[in-house]
One Martini backbone bead per residue (centre of mass of N, CA, C, O) as a GRO file, in nm:
protein
  348
    1MET     BB    1 -18.231   1.715 -15.437
    2THR     BB    2 -18.420   1.707 -15.139
    3MET     BB    3 -18.395   1.533 -14.840
    4SER     BB    4 -18.500   1.336 -14.543
    5VAL     BB    5 -18.430   1.247 -14.221
    6GLN     BB    6 -18.667   1.112 -14.012
    7LEU     BB    7 -18.729   1.199 -13.654
    8GLU     BB    8 -18.889   1.090 -13.373
    9VAL     BB    9 -18.948   1.316 -13.096
   10GLU     BB   10 -18.956   1.425 -12.791
   11ILE     BB   11 -19.035   1.782 -12.667
   12GLU     BB   12 -19.262   1.731 -12.453
   13PRO     BB   13 -19.425   1.637 -12.171
   14GLY     BB   14 -19.703   1.559 -12.329
   15GLY     BB   15 -19.586   1.380 -12.595
   16GLU     BB   16 -19.517   1.559 -12.806
   17LYS     BB   17 -19.437   1.565 -13.150
   18LYS     BB   18 -19.140   1.597 -13.359
   19THR     BB   19 -18.983   1.666 -13.653
   20GLU     BB   20 -18.642   1.575 -13.718
   21GLU     BB   21 -18.385   1.685 -13.953
   22ILE     BB   22 -18.155   1.541 -14.183
   23PRO     BB   23 -18.027   1.647 -14.442
   24VAL     BB   24 -18.013   1.581 -14.807
   25LEU     BB   25 -17.750   1.625 -15.037
   26ASP     BB   26 -17.729   1.638 -15.390
   27LEU     BB   27 -17.431   1.653 -15.588
   28GLY     BB   28 -17.465   1.565 -15.881
   29PRO     BB   29 -17.522   1.839 -16.043
   30TYR     BB   30 -17.264   1.984 -15.939
   31VAL     BB   31 -17.047   1.783 -16.046
   32ALA     BB   32 -17.163   1.806 -16.346
   33GLY     BB   33 -17.216   2.134 -16.402
   34GLU     BB   34 -17.481   2.246 -16.339
   35LYS     BB   35 -17.677   2.495 -16.380
   36GLY     BB   36 -17.739   2.627 -16.043
   37ALA     BB   37 -17.652   2.409 -15.835
   38ALA     BB   38 -17.491   2.569 -15.632
   39GLU     BB   39 -17.718   2.765 -15.544
   40ARG     BB   40 -17.912   2.549 -15.444
   41LEU     BB   41 -17.718   2.425 -15.230
   42ALA     BB   42 -17.679   2.674 -15.061
   43VAL     BB   43 -17.969   2.682 -14.947
   44GLU     BB   44 -17.959   2.405 -14.814
   45LEU     BB   45 -17.709   2.450 -14.635
   46ARG     BB   46 -17.811   2.680 -14.472
   47TYR     BB   47 -18.040   2.540 -14.340
   48ALA     BB   48 -17.869   2.310 -14.203
   49GLN     BB   49 -17.676   2.507 -14.045
   50GLU     BB   50 -17.917   2.680 -13.889
   51ASN     BB   51 -18.069   2.399 -13.758
   52ILE     BB   52 -17.834   2.134 -13.711
   53GLY     BB   53 -17.519   2.109 -13.843
   54PHE     BB   54 -17.621   1.873 -14.036
   55TYR     BB   55 -17.543   1.650 -14.313
   56PHE     BB   56 -17.599   1.482 -14.612
   57VAL     BB   57 -17.429   1.320 -14.884
   58THR     BB   58 -17.461   1.258 -15.225
   59ASN     BB   59 -17.288   1.217 -15.501
   60HIS     BB   60 -16.960   1.283 -15.399
   61GLY     BB   61 -16.700   1.089 -15.514
   62VAL     BB   62 -16.663   0.882 -15.295
   63PRO     BB   63 -16.525   0.572 -15.273
   64MET     BB   64 -16.681   0.307 -15.101
   65ASP     BB   65 -16.463   0.090 -15.144
   66LEU     BB   66 -16.248   0.237 -15.013
   67ILE     BB   67 -16.368   0.265 -14.734
   68SER     BB   68 -16.398  -0.032 -14.685
   69ARG     BB   69 -16.095  -0.080 -14.685
   70GLY     BB   70 -16.034   0.114 -14.458
   71TYR     BB   71 -16.182  -0.049 -14.240
   72ASP     BB   72 -16.023  -0.306 -14.260
   73GLN     BB   73 -15.757  -0.173 -14.174
   74LEU     BB   74 -15.855  -0.084 -13.890
   75LYS     BB   75 -15.907  -0.365 -13.780
   76LYS     BB   76 -15.611  -0.449 -13.791
   77VAL     BB   77 -15.463  -0.232 -13.622
   78PHE     BB   78 -15.656  -0.273 -13.353
   79ALA     BB   79 -15.564  -0.591 -13.329
   80LEU     BB   80 -15.319  -0.522 -13.215
   81PRO     BB   81 -15.099  -0.517 -12.997
   82LEU     BB   82 -15.037  -0.282 -12.769
   83GLU     BB   83 -14.725  -0.261 -12.814
   84GLU     BB   84 -14.762  -0.199 -13.124
   85LYS     BB   85 -14.937   0.067 -13.087
   86LEU     BB   86 -14.730   0.225 -12.899
   87LYS     BB   87 -14.528   0.287 -13.132
   88LEU     BB   88 -14.767   0.511 -13.230
   89LYS     BB   89 -14.756   0.724 -13.022
   90ALA     BB   90 -14.875   1.002 -12.914
   91THR     BB   91 -14.784   1.348 -12.896
   92ASN     BB   92 -14.726   1.701 -12.875
   93THR     BB   93 -14.563   1.653 -13.181
   94ARG     BB   94 -14.747   1.407 -13.268
   95PRO     BB   95 -14.918   1.181 -13.400
   96GLY     BB   96 -15.141   0.898 -13.326
   97TYR     BB   97 -15.185   0.693 -13.071
   98VAL     BB   98 -15.490   0.641 -12.867
   99PRO     BB   99 -15.587   0.529 -12.581
  100PRO     BB  100 -15.803   0.444 -12.394
  101LYS     BB  101 -15.878   0.672 -12.157
  102SER     BB  102 -15.742   0.984 -12.275
  103VAL     BB  103 -16.029   1.140 -12.279
  104VAL     BB  104 -16.164   1.478 -12.191
  105TYR     BB  105 -16.441   1.693 -12.261
  106VAL     BB  106 -16.418   1.994 -12.105
  107THR     BB  107 -16.544   2.186 -12.348
  108SER     BB  108 -16.816   2.112 -12.306
  109PRO     BB  109 -17.143   2.291 -12.313
  110ILE     BB  110 -17.358   2.023 -12.216
  111ASN     BB  111 -17.135   1.854 -12.044
  112GLU     BB  112 -16.998   1.700 -11.754
  113ASN     BB  113 -16.704   1.563 -11.822
  114THR     BB  114 -16.536   1.290 -11.621
  115LYS     BB  115 -16.504   1.053 -11.821
  116PRO     BB  116 -16.326   0.865 -12.007
  117ASP     BB  117 -16.301   0.754 -12.308
  118LEU     BB  118 -16.335   0.427 -12.484
  119ASN     BB  119 -16.175   0.496 -12.721
  120GLU     BB  120 -15.963   0.433 -12.999
  121VAL     BB  121 -15.680   0.607 -13.170
  122LEU     BB  122 -15.590   0.738 -13.492
  123ARG     BB  123 -15.386   1.015 -13.556
  124TYR     BB  124 -15.395   1.228 -13.839
  125VAL     BB  125 -15.234   1.420 -14.096
  126ASN     BB  126 -15.128   1.661 -14.305
  127GLU     BB  127 -14.861   1.548 -14.461
  128ARG     BB  128 -14.563   1.694 -14.499
  129ALA     BB  129 -14.291   1.774 -14.635
  130PRO     BB  130 -13.967   1.794 -14.520
  131ASP     BB  131 -13.945   2.105 -14.671
  132HIS     BB  132 -14.161   2.229 -14.502
  133PRO     BB  133 -14.171   2.495 -14.312
  134GLY     BB  134 -14.348   2.374 -14.077
  135ARG     BB  135 -14.176   2.122 -14.032
  136ILE     BB  136 -13.904   2.258 -13.984
  137ALA     BB  137 -14.028   2.429 -13.729
  138GLY     BB  138 -14.221   2.225 -13.563
  139ARG     BB  139 -14.508   2.219 -13.622
  140ARG     BB  140 -14.796   2.131 -13.556
  141PHE     BB  141 -14.978   1.919 -13.770
  142HIS     BB  142 -14.731   1.816 -14.003
  143GLY     BB  143 -14.562   1.605 -13.895
  144PRO     BB  144 -14.504   1.291 -13.894
  145ASN     BB  145 -14.651   0.992 -13.958
  146PRO     BB  146 -14.722   0.691 -13.791
  147TRP     BB  147 -14.654   0.371 -13.923
  148PRO     BB  148 -14.716   0.046 -13.973
  149GLU     BB  149 -14.490  -0.214 -14.060
  150ASN     BB  150 -14.700  -0.498 -14.054
  151LEU     BB  151 -14.918  -0.349 -14.286
  152PRO     BB  152 -14.992  -0.409 -14.572
  153GLY     BB  153 -15.152  -0.114 -14.726
  154PHE     BB  154 -15.233   0.080 -14.499
  155LYS     BB  155 -15.110   0.358 -14.581
  156GLU     BB  156 -15.229   0.378 -14.867
  157THR     BB  157 -15.530   0.349 -14.801
  158ILE     BB  158 -15.563   0.571 -14.588
  159LYS     BB  159 -15.459   0.808 -14.756
  160GLU     BB  160 -15.675   0.784 -14.975
  161CYS     BB  161 -15.915   0.837 -14.790
  162HIS     BB  162 -15.833   1.115 -14.696
  163GLU     BB  163 -15.806   1.250 -14.967
  164ALA     BB  164 -16.099   1.210 -15.058
  165LEU     BB  165 -16.230   1.373 -14.822
  166ALA     BB  166 -16.069   1.640 -14.881
  167SER     BB  167 -16.193   1.679 -15.165
  168LEU     BB  168 -16.482   1.711 -15.063
  169GLY     BB  169 -16.424   1.964 -14.893
  170ARG     BB  170 -16.331   2.140 -15.133
  171ARG     BB  171 -16.596   2.107 -15.299
  172MET     BB  172 -16.773   2.273 -15.078
  173LEU     BB  173 -16.677   2.565 -15.049
  174PRO     BB  174 -16.850   2.723 -15.254
  175ILE     BB  175 -17.121   2.661 -15.096
  176TYR     BB  176 -17.043   2.814 -14.840
  177ALA     BB  177 -16.991   3.092 -14.971
  178LEU     BB  178 -17.284   3.122 -15.088
  179ALA     BB  179 -17.435   3.082 -14.808
  180LEU     BB  180 -17.263   3.363 -14.711
  181ASP     BB  181 -17.262   3.579 -14.940
  182LYS     BB  182 -17.021   3.481 -15.131
  183PRO     BB  183 -16.795   3.412 -15.328
  184ALA     BB  184 -16.709   3.105 -15.447
  185ASP     BB  185 -16.381   3.178 -15.397
  186TYR     BB  186 -16.334   3.279 -15.099
  187PHE     BB  187 -16.182   3.009 -14.962
  188ASP     BB  188 -15.953   2.901 -15.134
  189SER     BB  189 -15.680   3.050 -15.031
  190MET     BB  190 -15.728   2.935 -14.724
  191PHE     BB  191 -15.673   2.624 -14.869
  192ASP     BB  192 -15.373   2.570 -14.966
  193ASP     BB  193 -15.283   2.455 -14.650
  194PRO     BB  194 -15.436   2.233 -14.504
  195LEU     BB  195 -15.535   2.154 -14.153
  196TRP     BB  196 -15.577   1.846 -14.156
  197THR     BB  197 -15.750   1.596 -13.961
  198THR     BB  198 -15.769   1.267 -13.791
  199ARG     BB  199 -16.007   1.006 -13.684
  200ASN     BB  200 -15.930   0.668 -13.613
  201SER     BB  201 -16.177   0.447 -13.480
  202HIS     BB  202 -16.236   0.240 -13.185
  203TYR     BB  203 -16.533   0.084 -13.043
  204PRO     BB  204 -16.543  -0.102 -12.785
  205VAL     BB  205 -16.669  -0.347 -12.597
  206MET     BB  206 -16.774  -0.179 -12.295
  207GLU     BB  207 -16.803  -0.096 -11.970
  208ALA     BB  208 -16.999   0.166 -11.848
  209GLU     BB  209 -17.022   0.432 -11.685
  210GLU     BB  210 -17.140   0.689 -11.561
  211ASN     BB  211 -17.092   0.929 -11.785
  212GLN     BB  212 -17.003   0.721 -12.026
  213TYR     BB  213 -16.833   0.690 -12.347
  214GLY     BB  214 -16.710   0.655 -12.648
  215ILE     BB  215 -16.801   0.961 -12.695
  216SER     BB  216 -16.843   1.252 -12.566
  217PRO     BB  217 -16.990   1.529 -12.541
  218HIS     BB  218 -16.944   1.746 -12.832
  219GLN     BB  219 -16.741   1.968 -13.029
  220ASP     BB  220 -16.595   2.051 -13.293
  221HIS     BB  221 -16.320   2.253 -13.388
  222GLY     BB  222 -16.366   2.329 -13.691
  223PHE     BB  223 -16.506   2.364 -13.995
  224MET     BB  224 -16.521   2.054 -14.106
  225THR     BB  225 -16.685   1.730 -14.102
  226LEU     BB  226 -16.609   1.406 -14.227
  227LEU     BB  227 -16.835   1.104 -14.241
  228PRO     BB  228 -16.830   0.773 -14.278
  229LEU     BB  229 -17.053   0.556 -14.181
  230SER     BB  230 -17.119   0.308 -13.992
  231ASP     BB  231 -17.277  -0.019 -13.936
  232VAL     BB  232 -17.270   0.092 -13.639
  233PRO     BB  233 -17.425   0.216 -13.409
  234GLY     BB  234 -17.410   0.558 -13.199
  235LEU     BB  235 -17.466   0.825 -13.332
  236GLU     BB  236 -17.537   1.147 -13.180
  237ILE     BB  237 -17.762   1.431 -13.185
  238ARG     BB  238 -17.802   1.762 -13.087
  239THR     BB  239 -18.061   1.963 -13.078
  240ARG     BB  240 -18.203   2.269 -13.033
  241ALA     BB  241 -18.429   2.118 -12.846
  242GLY     BB  242 -18.245   1.889 -12.676
  243ASN     BB  243 -18.212   1.643 -12.861
  244TRP     BB  244 -18.144   1.298 -12.916
  245ILE     BB  245 -18.029   1.174 -13.229
  246ASN     BB  246 -18.005   0.946 -13.470
  247ALA     BB  247 -17.745   0.933 -13.737
  248ASP     BB  248 -17.753   0.623 -13.886
  249HIS     BB  249 -18.006   0.697 -14.089
  250MET     BB  250 -17.865   0.662 -14.380
  251PRO     BB  251 -17.795   0.680 -14.682
  252GLU     BB  252 -17.663   0.519 -14.917
  253ASP     BB  253 -17.326   0.627 -14.946
  254ALA     BB  254 -17.298   0.846 -14.737
  255VAL     BB  255 -17.204   1.160 -14.607
  256ILE     BB  256 -17.127   1.322 -14.306
  257ILE     BB  257 -17.172   1.674 -14.216
  258ASN     BB  258 -17.009   1.920 -14.005
  259THR     BB  259 -16.975   2.171 -13.773
  260GLY     BB  260 -16.738   2.376 -13.626
  261GLU     BB  261 -16.619   2.609 -13.410
  262PHE     BB  262 -16.470   2.780 -13.617
  263LEU     BB  263 -16.713   2.840 -13.805
  264ASN     BB  264 -16.894   2.945 -13.595
  265ARG     BB  265 -16.729   3.194 -13.538
  266TRP     BB  266 -16.702   3.310 -13.833
  267THR     BB  267 -17.041   3.325 -13.834
  268ASN     BB  268 -17.139   3.424 -13.537
  269GLY     BB  269 -17.334   3.149 -13.497
  270ARG     BB  270 -17.490   3.063 -13.753
  271PHE     BB  271 -17.329   2.808 -13.765
  272LEU     BB  272 -17.365   2.500 -13.631
  273ALA     BB  273 -17.219   2.340 -13.339
  274SER     BB  274 -17.312   2.033 -13.280
  275PRO     BB  275 -17.365   1.822 -13.053
  276HIS     BB  276 -17.202   1.492 -12.982
  277ARG     BB  277 -17.214   1.128 -12.976
  278VAL     BB  278 -17.101   0.794 -12.849
  279ILE     BB  279 -17.221   0.514 -12.775
  280PRO     BB  280 -17.194   0.217 -12.647
  281PRO     BB  281 -17.145  -0.065 -12.816
  282LYS     BB  282 -17.246  -0.400 -12.898
  283ARG     BB  283 -17.023  -0.370 -13.117
  284ASP     BB  284 -16.772  -0.311 -13.304
  285ARG     BB  285 -16.658   0.023 -13.383
  286TYR     BB  286 -16.595   0.225 -13.679
  287SER     BB  287 -16.404   0.530 -13.777
  288MET     BB  288 -16.366   0.820 -14.021
  289ALA     BB  289 -16.246   1.139 -13.951
  290LEU     BB  290 -16.249   1.460 -14.113
  291PHE     BB  291 -16.082   1.771 -14.053
  292PHE     BB  292 -16.155   2.048 -14.232
  293ASN     BB  293 -15.897   2.296 -14.270
  294PRO     BB  294 -15.735   2.563 -14.289
  295SER     BB  295 -15.477   2.733 -14.289
  296PRO     BB  296 -15.300   2.784 -13.998
  297ASP     BB  297 -15.328   3.133 -14.020
  298THR     BB  298 -15.611   3.142 -14.014
  299ILE     BB  299 -15.876   3.372 -13.955
  300ALA     BB  300 -16.146   3.406 -13.725
  301ASP     BB  301 -16.353   3.656 -13.835
  302PRO     BB  302 -16.641   3.784 -13.838
  303LEU     BB  303 -16.846   3.803 -14.085
  304ASP     BB  304 -17.023   4.057 -14.243
  305THR     BB  305 -17.276   3.857 -14.316
  306CYS     BB  306 -17.294   3.796 -13.967
  307VAL     BB  307 -17.322   4.111 -13.911
  308SER     BB  308 -17.504   4.324 -13.687
  309GLU     BB  309 -17.688   4.524 -13.489
  310ASP     BB  310 -17.838   4.259 -13.372
  311ASN     BB  311 -17.540   4.090 -13.442
  312PRO     BB  312 -17.275   4.127 -13.304
  313ALA     BB  313 -16.977   4.054 -13.246
  314ARG     BB  314 -16.881   3.748 -13.039
  315PHE     BB  315 -16.574   3.710 -13.144
  316GLU     BB  316 -16.247   3.655 -13.137
  317PRO     BB  317 -15.978   3.640 -13.304
  318VAL     BB  318 -15.854   3.317 -13.450
  319SER     BB  319 -15.657   3.066 -13.524
  320ILE     BB  320 -15.652   2.743 -13.614
  321TYR     BB  321 -15.391   2.671 -13.465
  322ASP     BB  322 -15.454   2.781 -13.186
  323TYR     BB  323 -15.725   2.639 -13.145
  324LEU     BB  324 -15.618   2.339 -13.174
  325ILE     BB  325 -15.431   2.354 -12.933
  326TRP     BB  326 -15.638   2.430 -12.717
  327TYR     BB  327 -15.815   2.171 -12.761
  328ASN     BB  328 -15.610   1.959 -12.703
  329GLU     BB  329 -15.499   2.055 -12.412
  330LYS     BB  330 -15.788   2.035 -12.272
  331ASN     BB  331 -15.873   1.709 -12.373
  332TYR     BB  332 -15.579   1.594 -12.359
  333SER     BB  333 -15.359   1.377 -12.266
  334PRO     BB  334 -15.038   1.314 -12.287
  335ILE     BB  335 -15.086   1.023 -12.426
  336ALA     BB  336 -15.261   1.200 -12.655
  337GLY     BB  337 -15.110   1.502 -12.696
  338GLY     BB  338 -15.156   1.659 -12.427
  339THR     BB  339 -15.240   1.887 -12.110
  340ARG     BB  340 -15.458   1.797 -11.935
  341THR     BB  341 -15.666   1.927 -11.686
  342ASP     BB  342 -15.895   2.008 -11.407
  343ILE     BB  343 -15.907   2.276 -11.513
  344LYS     BB  344 -16.091   2.520 -11.616
  345PRO     BB  345 -16.112   2.645 -11.910
  346LYS     BB  346 -16.056   2.861 -12.112
  347SER     BB  347 -16.179   3.116 -12.335
  348PHE     BB  348 -16.186   3.271 -12.656
   0.00000   0.00000   0.00000
């Protein structure tokens, strides 16, 4: 069954209103193996991706008590003194702690972001084993992750949360394939060694300057983003009509999923990577986003089902590894693990 969260927003100068909807997909029948459920979901997913780029999922299999415990752990780690958090500091070769005011999303297509974001972040990756070829070669986004030493249970709980969200991402792959008129297993082999990363964020109550946000208007970089929403409002999505709508009115225990730029390129613009932002909160806000991406050397070359005479290929092929490096270096300062300058970035 498909529901919708309906949001009334003004779309024309005359005050006329239009309902803009974030679809809600019930995964229950699909998870239970009900015949035809995957195909029905694929139709619903295609609609969501081609019209707003975001959707909620319910009955998804991610234990919400686990997510709650994860948020409790994030509150503890971000409450540590700054000198303790800086022991986990990110660099351009490892993930880790990113202090407030370290990121400016200069790659944003819809806003000239000039002020650094107010949130602080713990960035983690799919940590490979020490003998993994990518880790031996020193490739970025392969680990190791820096973990706090003085918070018992933090590492175990956060890793379990991330693995649960990654499992949900993998569960969605057949639906994406069917929605793109491909066999259900089309993406499976491309995610054998997924390059997923996470942003575990704290949005403190801070005075914002003009054109400054908890996180400024941007599009995500990857294939899909999975986010169990916070109980503190702040996430807003920009619709195709150009309106900013509040995305926090979600069904209980749902997870919100959206498309990133890599999948947008792969689908030749068909699946939308919608801009979004977090406005400065009235009280401390926490979030845990997982960016579920394919194996590092997977190339996004516009799919044949998304290319036609009327819609020829619009993007050059690029790997998720190269794209992620470009995205980080253009938006993140050195203290956040990037090399951002004020020079307008090139585009792939």
